[in-house]
C-alpha positions in Angstrom: 109.7 -40.0 54.7 107.3 -37.3 53.6 104.6 -38.4 51.1 104.7 -35.7 48.4 101.5 -33.9 47.2 101.1 -33.1 43.5 98.5 -30.9 41.9 97.5 -32.0 38.3 95.4 -29.7 36.2 93.2 -31.0 33.4 92.8 -34.2 35.4 89.4 -35.3 34.1 90.6 -36.9 30.9 93.6 -37.8 28.6 97.1 -37.0 29.8 95.9 -35.3 33.0 93.8 -38.2 34.1 96.5 -40.8 33.3 99.1 -38.7 35.2 96.9 -38.4 38.3 96.3 -42.2 38.2 100.0 -43.0 37.8 101.1 -40.7 40.6 98.5 -42.4 42.9 99.9 -45.8 41.8 103.4 -44.5 42.9 102.1 -43.5 46.3 101.8 -39.7 45.9 99.0 -37.6 47.3 97.2 -36.2 44.3 94.9 -33.3 43.9 93.2 -33.5 40.5 91.8 -30.3 39.1 89.3 -29.9 36.3 86.0 -28.4 35.3 83.9 -31.6 35.2 82.8 -32.7 38.7 81.5 -36.1 37.6 84.7 -37.1 35.9 86.7 -36.0 39.0 84.3 -38.0 41.2 85.1 -41.1 39.2 88.8 -40.5 39.4 88.6 -40.0 43.2 86.5 -43.2 43.7 88.8 -45.3 41.6 92.2 -44.0 42.9 91.7 -42.2 46.2 92.9 -39.0 44.7 91.7 -35.7 46.2 89.9 -33.5 43.6 88.9 -29.9 43.2 86.5 -28.5 40.6 87.9 -25.4 38.9 88.0 -23.7 35.6 91.6 -22.4 35.3 90.5 -19.6 32.9 88.6 -18.0 35.8 90.7 -16.2 38.4 88.1 -16.7 41.1 88.3 -20.5 40.6 92.1 -20.4 40.8 92.0 -18.3 43.9 89.6 -20.8 45.5 91.9 -23.7 44.5 94.9 -21.9 46.1 92.9 -21.3 49.3 91.8 -24.9 49.5 95.3 -26.2 49.0 96.7 -23.9 51.6 94.2 -25.2 54.2 94.4 -28.9 53.3 98.1 -29.7 53.2 101.5 -29.0 51.7 102.1 -28.7 47.9 105.3 -30.1 46.6 104.7 -30.3 42.8 102.5 -28.8 40.2 101.7 -30.3 36.8 100.3 -27.7 34.4 98.5 -30.1 32.0 95.2 -28.4 31.2 95.1 -27.2 27.6 93.4 -27.8 24.3 93.2 -27.2 20.6 90.1 -25.8 18.9 89.9 -25.6 15.2 92.3 -26.6 12.4 91.7 -24.0 9.7 94.0 -21.5 8.0 95.0 -18.2 9.6 92.8 -16.5 7.1 89.7 -18.6 7.9 90.2 -19.1 11.6 87.6 -18.0 14.1 89.3 -15.6 16.5 87.1 -17.0 19.3 88.9 -20.3 18.9 92.3 -18.6 19.3 91.0 -16.8 22.4 89.9 -20.1 24.0 93.3 -21.6 23.2 95.3 -18.7 24.7 93.0 -18.6 27.8 93.6 -22.2 28.7 97.1 -23.0 27.4 98.8 -19.7 28.3 96.8 -17.5 30.7 95.4 -20.5 32.7 98.8 -21.9 33.2 100.1 -18.5 34.3 97.2 -18.1 36.8 97.8 -21.4 38.4 101.6 -21.1 38.6 101.4 -17.6 40.1 98.8 -18.7 42.6 100.6 -21.8 43.8 104.2 -20.5 43.8 104.0 -19.4 47.5 102.7 -22.9 48.4 105.4 -24.6 46.4 108.1 -22.5 48.2 106.7 -23.7 51.5 106.7 -27.3 50.2 110.3 -26.9 49.1 111.3 -25.9 52.6 110.0 -29.3 53.9 111.4 -31.7 51.4 114.3 -29.8 49.8 112.8 -28.8 46.4 109.6 -28.3 44.5 108.5 -28.8 40.9 106.6 -27.0 38.3 106.1 -29.2 35.2 104.2 -27.9 32.2 102.9 -30.0 29.3 103.4 -28.1 26.1 103.6 -29.6 22.6 106.0 -30.0 19.7 103.5 -27.6 18.0 105.3 -25.0 20.1 108.5 -25.4 18.1 107.4 -26.1 14.6 104.6 -24.4 12.7 102.3 -26.3 10.4 99.4 -25.5 8.1 96.1 -25.3 9.9 97.8 -25.0 13.3 98.1 -21.2 13.6 96.2 -20.7 16.8 97.5 -23.8 18.5 101.0 -23.2 17.3 100.8 -19.6 18.7 99.5 -20.7 22.0 102.1 -23.5 22.5 104.9 -21.3 21.3 103.8 -18.8 24.0 103.5 -21.5 26.6 107.1 -22.7 25.8 108.3 -19.1 26.1 106.6 -18.7 29.5 108.3 -21.9 30.8 111.7 -20.7 29.7 111.2 -17.3 31.4 110.0 -18.9 34.6 113.1 -21.1 34.8 115.3 -18.0 34.6 113.2 -16.0 37.1 113.3 -18.9 39.7 117.0 -19.4 39.3 118.5 -19.6 42.8 115.5 -21.2 44.3 115.2 -25.0 44.8 112.3 -25.2 42.3 112.7 -27.4 39.2 111.0 -26.0 36.1 110.3 -28.8 33.6 108.7 -28.9 30.2 107.3 -32.0 28.5 106.5 -31.5 24.8 104.6 -34.4 23.3 104.3 -35.1 19.6 101.6 -37.4 18.3 99.5 -38.7 21.2 96.3 -40.6 20.6 93.8 -39.1 22.9 90.3 -39.2 21.5 88.8 -36.3 23.4 91.6 -33.8 22.6 91.4 -34.6 18.8 87.7 -34.7 18.6 87.5 -31.3 20.3 89.9 -29.9 17.8 87.8 -31.2 14.8 84.4 -30.3 16.3 83.5 -33.9 16.9 84.3 -35.1 13.4 85.2 -38.8 14.0 86.3 -39.3 10.4 89.0 -36.6 10.7 90.0 -38.1 14.1 90.5 -41.6 12.6 92.4 -40.2 9.5 95.0 -38.6 11.8 96.1 -41.9 13.2 95.3 -44.2 10.3 98.2 -46.7 9.7 100.5 -45.1 12.2 102.3 -47.8 14.2 101.9 -47.2 18.0 101.2 -43.5 18.4 101.9 -42.4 22.0 99.2 -43.0 24.6 98.2 -40.7 27.5 99.9 -43.2 29.8 103.2 -42.9 27.9 103.2 -39.2 28.7 102.1 -39.8 32.3 105.0 -42.2 32.8 107.4 -39.6 31.6 106.0 -36.9 33.9 106.2 -39.1 37.0 109.7 -40.2 36.1 110.9 -36.6 35.7 109.4 -35.7 39.1 110.8 -38.8 40.9 114.4 -38.1 39.9 116.7 -36.8 42.6 115.9 -33.2 43.5 119.1 -31.8 42.0 118.3 -33.3 38.6 116.3 -31.0 36.3 115.1 -32.2 32.9 114.6 -28.8 31.4 112.7 -30.0 28.4 111.6 -33.5 27.3 110.5 -33.9 23.7 108.6 -37.2 23.3 107.3 -38.6 20.0 106.4 -42.0 18.7 109.1 -43.7 16.7 106.9 -43.3 13.6 107.0 -39.5 13.9 110.6 -38.4 13.1 109.6 -34.7 13.2 106.5 -32.6 13.3 106.2 -32.8 9.5 107.7 -36.4 9.0 105.2 -39.1 9.9 105.5 -42.6 8.6 102.4 -44.6 8.0 102.6 -48.3 7.7 105.0 -50.9 9.2 108.3 -49.9 10.6 110.9 -52.3 9.1 114.7 -52.3 9.3 116.5 -51.8 5.9 118.3 -54.7 4.5 121.9 -54.8 5.4 124.3 -54.0 2.5 
């Protein structure tokens, strides 16, 4: 039986790190990709994952990643996880530089990696019968909210790219999967968004029962890719029970209503 090899971007923290660790626990060969070499070294030492230092907003780095993968073994699956949110102000008051950063990593970076690795994924599909491109987007890509203009726009765009890619690859044995998380408690992501303001970070999750964890998303990703190759979970929306919708978050205990 062929041991599958998966490439996970944004593997130095949060959902990406949890996903790389869970794939390794399930026996996959993993290539973790991120900018921070020291974080990747820790991941490699603790899990046995292979790693590659790259900034996916730079085409030269993505080309180097492609070349490394082509020389070092087959590629069967890609998890486009690298992303981020920067700033949470109104459209009027936003810094366009923050929007540029969000588009560069959430949209253009995802396109660069997908385009570069598609030939490798096609070769991988020949060996095992199918290949996978799974992209982590967000429920922010379906519902707008105040202060989310730049992130909403980037994730709406990423969602659109995934849908287009699925149509363009129709007829090939390549699954195109989207995982759209709602509220996930990942400290680094939220602190980056709020410029390191820990009070705003704590306020987001205060009194919310069991917000999702990075490992919850990682478990979902691994499950989707381990289903039989003819099964495609086009889009998975995943929220904590306390979050009924993007704009409907319950704070405090979750209790059944009294029976009538």
